[in-house]
C-alpha positions, -999 to 999 in steps of 0.1 A, spaced: 259 -871 -497 289 -852 -493 277 -817 -485 301 -784 -496 299 -758 -470 327 -737 -463 347 -733 -433 335 -711 -407 345 -676 -407 372 -674 -376 361 -650 -349 367 -617 -351 395 -605 -326 367 -581 -306 338 -564 -316 337 -541 -343 372 -553 -355 361 -564 -390 345 -527 -393 379 -518 -384 401 -532 -409 376 -520 -433 378 -489 -426 416 -491 -425 418 -510 -459 398 -478 -470 417 -455 -461 447 -473 -474 432 -474 -510 424 -441 -515 460 -432 -505 461 -446 -535 486 -472 -514 492 -510 -520 494 -534 -488 523 -539 -500 536 -505 -497 517 -496 -472 530 -527 -447 568 -515 -460 562 -477 -452 546 -487 -418 578 -513 -413 556 -544 -411 546 -577 -429 519 -574 -455 505 -607 -437 504 -582 -402 485 -556 -422 461 -577 -441 454 -591 -404 442 -561 -393 425 -552 -425 404 -586 -421 392 -578 -384 415 -609 -366 434 -583 -347 440 -547 -338 468 -521 -344 496 -513 -318 494 -478 -303 531 -479 -322 515 -494 -354 482 -471 -351 510 -439 -351 530 -450 -380 496 -462 -403 483 -421 -397 516 -407 -403 518 -428 -442 487 -420 -447 491 -379 -435 522 -385 -461 501 -400 -490 473 -378 -486 499 -349 -486 519 -360 -516 486 -372 -535 474 -340 -536 505 -321 -542 505 -344 -577 464 -334 -581 475 -298 -576 502 -296 -605 479 -316 -628 451 -288 -628 
C-alpha cells in the first residue's frame, strides 16, 4: 500500500521565525500592500520577502529598515485617503 503523507515542513530559520513572518505578513496586509508591491518598494525580490514571511529566513537590518519605511509611507497614505473619504 502506498502512503500519501505530506512532505515534512522545513525547519525554521530560528525559533519564533514563523511567528515573526506572520506578523510581517499581517502588517503588510493591514497596509493594503501586496507581496509584489511591498517587495518592489523595498527593493527586494518577492521570493526573498516570501521567505521572510514563511519563517525560512529573517530580515537583515537594512531590509528591516526598508520594510519599516514602506509601512510608514503606506500607513500615512492610507490614513490620508481614509480621512479624505469621510
